[in-house]
Backbone as CSV, one residue per row, in Angstrom:
resi,resn,N_x,N_y,N_z,CA_x,CA_y,CA_z,C_x,C_y,C_z
1,UNK,-30.847,125.727,56.954,-29.581,125.842,57.664,-28.611,126.705,56.880
2,UNK,-29.061,127.816,56.418,-28.164,128.724,55.719,-27.567,128.109,54.479
3,UNK,-26.265,128.075,54.433,-25.533,127.598,53.268,-24.842,126.265,53.545
4,UNK,-25.341,125.517,54.530,-24.683,124.270,54.946,-24.407,123.340,53.773
5,UNK,-25.400,123.141,52.915,-25.243,122.155,51.833,-24.022,122.468,50.966
6,UNK,-23.807,123.724,50.634,-22.673,124.098,49.784,-21.353,124.051,50.540
7,UNK,-21.365,124.488,51.775,-20.145,124.483,52.590,-19.690,123.050,52.823
8,UNK,-20.636,122.183,53.181,-20.308,120.786,53.440,-19.736,120.118,52.189
9,UNK,-20.393,120.329,51.058,-19.916,119.715,49.815,-18.522,120.232,49.452
10,UNK,-18.302,121.533,49.615,-16.991,122.104,49.315,-15.910,121.501,50.219
11,UNK,-16.195,121.361,51.508,-15.228,120.762,52.429,-14.934,119.310,52.045
12,UNK,-15.995,118.563,51.716,-15.805,117.155,51.344,-14.982,117.022,50.077
13,UNK,-15.347,117.775,49.041,-14.637,117.638,47.765,-13.211,118.175,47.856
14,UNK,-12.992,119.229,48.639,-11.626,119.746,48.772,-10.749,118.779,49.556
15,UNK,-11.383,117.909,50.340,-10.640,116.856,51.055,-10.486,115.610,50.194
16,UNK,-10.991,115.686,48.972,-10.914,114.582,48.003,-11.552,113.298,48.523
17,UNK,-12.695,113.471,49.165,-13.441,112.329,49.672,-14.698,112.142,48.831
18,UNK,-15.015,110.901,48.531,-16.280,110.612,47.867,-17.386,110.680,48.914
19,UNK,-18.618,110.697,48.447,-19.725,110.672,49.400,-19.680,109.402,50.244
20,UNK,-19.325,108.287,49.626,-19.247,107.016,50.360,-18.157,107.063,51.425
21,UNK,-17.003,107.610,51.087,-15.911,107.717,52.065,-16.301,108.627,53.227
22,UNK,-16.952,109.741,52.896,-17.393,110.676,53.933,-18.403,109.997,54.847
23,UNK,-19.336,109.271,54.253,-20.355,108.565,55.032,-19.710,107.574,55.996
24,UNK,-18.713,106.849,55.510,-18.026,105.871,56.354,-17.333,106.553,57.531
25,UNK,-16.689,107.669,57.269,-15.971,108.388,58.321,-16.920,108.953,59.376
26,UNK,-18.132,109.321,58.956,-19.098,109.893,59.890,-20.040,108.848,60.497
27,UNK,-20.029,107.640,59.923,-20.905,106.583,60.424,-22.358,106.770,60.039
28,UNK,-22.569,107.317,58.837,-23.926,107.501,58.316,-23.973,106.958,56.888
29,UNK,-25.152,106.946,56.279,-25.264,106.376,54.929,-24.814,107.363,53.856
30,UNK,-24.424,106.814,52.707,-24.019,107.644,51.577,-25.189,108.482,51.091
31,UNK,-26.389,107.906,51.117,-27.553,108.663,50.650,-27.827,109.866,51.555
32,UNK,-27.519,109.746,52.831,-27.689,110.880,53.746,-26.734,112.003,53.362
33,UNK,-25.500,111.643,53.007,-24.528,112.651,52.556,-25.086,113.360,51.327
34,UNK,-25.618,112.593,50.387,-26.200,113.172,49.180,-27.344,114.126,49.500
35,UNK,-28.183,113.739,50.454,-29.301,114.609,50.830,-28.808,115.882,51.519
36,UNK,-27.746,115.767,52.315,-27.162,116.971,52.925,-26.698,117.935,51.830
37,UNK,-26.064,117.377,50.808,-25.480,118.212,49.757,-26.515,118.806,48.808
38,UNK,-27.689,118.218,48.733,-28.746,118.793,47.892,-29.694,119.670,48.702
39,UNK,-29.559,119.627,50.017,-30.441,120.409,50.873,-31.744,119.705,51.201
40,UNK,-31.861,118.436,50.794,-33.078,117.676,51.063,-33.176,117.262,52.527
41,UNK,-32.047,117.272,53.207,-32.008,116.866,54.610,-30.944,117.681,55.321
42,UNK,-31.116,117.876,56.631,-30.133,118.589,57.433,-29.658,117.687,58.559
43,UNK,-28.398,117.818,58.953,-27.890,116.950,60.020,-28.450,117.358,61.385
44,UNK,-28.573,116.369,62.272,-28.934,116.701,63.647,-27.699,117.312,64.319
45,UNK,-27.869,117.812,65.518,-26.790,118.524,66.186,-25.562,117.634,66.395
46,UNK,-25.776,116.384,66.786,-24.660,115.464,67.020,-23.848,115.248,65.741
47,UNK,-24.529,115.051,64.627,-23.847,114.847,63.350,-23.152,116.127,62.900
48,UNK,-23.789,117.259,63.133,-23.171,118.543,62.801,-21.851,118.701,63.561
49,UNK,-21.838,118.315,64.825,-20.604,118.375,65.618,-19.547,117.419,65.075
50,UNK,-19.954,116.214,64.650,-19.012,115.256,64.061,-18.373,115.841,62.804
51,UNK,-19.197,116.468,61.970,-18.701,117.066,60.728,-17.722,118.192,61.050
52,UNK,-18.099,119.047,62.000,-17.224,120.152,62.399,-15.895,119.623,62.942
53,UNK,-15.951,118.594,63.779,-14.727,118.006,64.333,-13.872,117.390,63.232
54,UNK,-14.526,116.703,62.298,-13.780,116.046,61.223,-12.994,117.063,60.397
55,UNK,-13.634,118.179,60.051,-12.989,119.187,59.209,-12.254,120.265,60.004
56,UNK,-12.268,120.131,61.338,-11.613,121.117,62.206,-12.130,122.530,61.963
57,UNK,-13.444,122.649,61.876,-14.098,123.949,61.732,-15.153,124.067,62.822
58,UNK,-15.667,125.268,63.041,-16.727,125.408,64.034,-18.098,125.306,63.361
59,UNK,-19.114,125.075,64.174,-20.449,124.863,63.623,-21.010,126.127,62.981
60,UNK,-20.648,127.296,63.484,-21.119,128.535,62.847,-20.644,128.620,61.406
61,UNK,-19.430,128.174,61.158,-18.903,128.161,59.791,-19.714,127.191,58.931
62,UNK,-19.958,125.989,59.451,-20.734,125.000,58.702,-22.137,125.488,58.382
63,UNK,-22.719,126.242,59.293,-24.079,126.727,59.107,-24.152,127.967,58.235
64,UNK,-23.008,128.504,57.849,-22.989,129.684,57.002,-23.198,130.976,57.776
65,UNK,-23.069,130.919,59.089,-23.256,132.116,59.920,-22.044,133.034,59.886
66,UNK,-20.914,132.479,59.516,-19.689,133.258,59.402,-18.871,132.705,58.250
67,UNK,-18.109,133.570,57.616,-17.265,133.111,56.504,-15.902,132.658,56.985
68,UNK,-15.603,132.957,58.242,-14.328,132.536,58.823,-14.610,131.499,59.878
69,UNK,-13.646,130.634,60.090,-13.803,129.599,61.098,-12.658,129.657,62.081
70,UNK,-12.918,129.153,63.239,-11.870,129.047,64.251,-11.213,127.689,64.074
71,UNK,-10.176,127.663,63.270,-9.448,126.415,63.035,-8.425,126.265,64.142
72,UNK,-8.335,125.074,64.678,-7.349,124.834,65.717,-5.953,125.072,65.154
73,UNK,-5.145,125.887,65.826,-3.815,126.237,65.297,-2.965,125.022,64.939
74,UNK,-3.090,123.954,65.728,-2.247,122.783,65.454,-2.670,122.009,64.212
75,UNK,-3.808,122.355,63.590,-4.252,121.633,62.400,-4.064,122.431,61.121
76,UNK,-3.705,123.702,61.231,-3.583,124.545,60.037,-2.484,124.009,59.130
77,UNK,-2.824,123.807,57.876,-1.858,123.384,56.881,-1.426,121.934,56.980
78,UNK,-2.110,121.139,57.777,-1.714,119.738,57.907,-2.389,118.887,56.849
79,UNK,-1.628,118.014,56.284,-2.127,117.102,55.265,-2.707,115.846,55.910
80,UNK,-2.061,115.398,56.987,-2.441,114.141,57.620,-3.593,114.339,58.591
81,UNK,-4.590,113.470,58.532,-5.746,113.581,59.409,-5.504,112.900,60.751
82,UNK,-4.662,111.886,60.775,-4.355,111.168,62.006,-3.236,111.891,62.738
83,UNK,-3.458,112.217,64.005,-2.471,112.988,64.772,-1.118,112.290,64.878
84,UNK,-1.123,110.984,65.131,0.149,110.262,65.269,0.913,110.259,63.943
85,UNK,0.207,110.036,62.843,0.834,110.067,61.526,1.397,111.458,61.254
86,UNK,0.626,112.466,61.602,1.052,113.857,61.414,2.351,114.126,62.188
87,UNK,2.423,113.654,63.423,3.615,113.869,64.242,4.833,113.164,63.651
88,UNK,4.650,111.950,63.169,5.754,111.206,62.559,6.224,111.909,61.295
89,UNK,5.269,112.345,60.476,5.625,113.059,59.242,6.376,114.346,59.555
90,UNK,5.948,115.059,60.593,6.631,116.285,60.989,8.060,115.994,61.440
91,UNK,8.215,114.912,62.179,9.547,114.506,62.638,10.453,114.185,61.451
92,UNK,9.907,113.472,60.479,10.683,113.145,59.279,11.061,114.423,58.544
93,UNK,10.118,115.339,58.414,10.361,116.586,57.697,11.426,117.437,58.388
94,UNK,11.425,117.444,59.712,12.373,118.278,60.463,13.768,117.675,60.524
95,UNK,13.902,116.402,60.222,15.203,115.743,60.250,15.843,115.882,58.869
96,UNK,16.945,116.646,58.768,17.567,116.885,57.455,17.954,115.602,56.716
97,UNK,18.316,114.562,57.456,18.714,113.311,56.808,17.524,112.557,56.212
98,UNK,16.342,112.802,56.759,15.148,112.111,56.280,14.270,112.979,55.387
99,UNK,14.488,114.262,55.391,13.633,115.196,54.647,13.555,114.854,53.163
100,UNK,14.596,114.253,52.634,14.605,113.917,51.213,13.453,112.981,50.834
101,UNK,12.896,112.275,51.811,11.741,111.422,51.527,10.574,112.227,50.967
102,UNK,10.445,113.495,51.382,9.364,114.330,50.887,9.600,114.772,49.447
103,UNK,10.834,114.714,49.003,11.163,115.201,47.669,11.574,114.070,46.723
104,UNK,11.393,112.843,47.152,11.871,111.695,46.381,11.258,111.638,44.986
105,UNK,10.022,112.055,44.841,9.351,111.956,43.545,9.863,112.965,42.538
106,UNK,10.599,113.928,42.985,11.032,115.008,42.118,12.005,114.553,41.019
107,UNK,12.909,113.674,41.361,13.947,113.362,40.381,14.245,111.870,40.230
108,UNK,13.294,111.022,40.545,13.529,109.603,40.298,12.778,109.193,39.032
109,UNK,13.242,108.149,38.391,12.570,107.681,37.168,11.141,107.224,37.478
110,UNK,10.239,107.386,36.529,8.825,107.033,36.746,8.620,105.594,37.210
111,UNK,9.397,104.663,36.688,9.205,103.258,37.084,9.548,103.042,38.557
112,UNK,10.545,103.760,39.065,10.880,103.658,40.498,9.797,104.290,41.350
113,UNK,9.243,105.409,40.890,8.167,106.055,41.629,6.952,105.117,41.683
114,UNK,6.636,104.471,40.560,5.523,103.524,40.536,5.779,102.366,41.493
115,UNK,7.024,101.891,41.558,7.374,100.807,42.478,7.178,101.246,43.928
116,UNK,7.546,102.482,44.243,7.342,103.010,45.594,5.854,103.085,45.929
117,UNK,5.061,103.514,44.974,3.617,103.615,45.187,3.023,102.234,45.445
118,UNK,3.429,101.261,44.653,2.931,99.897,44.842,3.343,99.345,46.201
119,UNK,4.555,99.652,46.626,5.035,99.222,47.937,4.157,99.829,49.037
120,UNK,3.862,101.119,48.940,3.033,101.789,49.942,1.620,101.206,49.951
121,UNK,1.092,100.897,48.772,-0.234,100.293,48.700,-0.238,98.922,49.376
122,UNK,0.810,98.150,49.155,0.858,96.813,49.777,0.968,96.929,51.291
123,UNK,1.700,97.920,51.783,1.763,98.133,53.225,0.387,98.462,53.782
124,UNK,-0.352,99.313,53.084,-1.693,99.705,53.520,-2.630,98.498,53.518
125,UNK,-2.536,97.657,52.494,-3.368,96.460,52.412,-3.066,95.514,53.565
126,UNK,-1.784,95.343,53.884,-1.399,94.473,55.001,-1.955,95.000,56.312
127,UNK,-1.936,96.317,56.452,-2.435,96.954,57.674,-3.928,96.735,57.847
128,UNK,-4.657,96.674,56.732,-6.113,96.537,56.783,-6.571,95.100,56.999
129,UNK,-5.665,94.164,56.940,-6.024,92.745,57.121,-6.210,92.397,58.558
């Protein structure tokens, strides 16, 4: 499949996902991800489409047939993978009164930043219960 193994691994690592996290998101085993990345195994068409959809790239790019991909314009430069979260973050960013939330880490003391991080982690834990 051309250069799939390298392209896939680069996309996964640039998204800061472990093989286990990637496997969970795609609904396949971690060992399958490892085999994709070593070239020992290739994804079926359905899985290839899932991977392309996840990374917002086309299958020709994943297969190494082209060095450029047709990225959906609405996803370019977005940090958030969830559309609703992305929209809320954009709304916060566009509101001058709330925009400072994006820059809060710049000039607060480290202990306050750590407290904010712990607060966000606890919110995430509550959400997962």
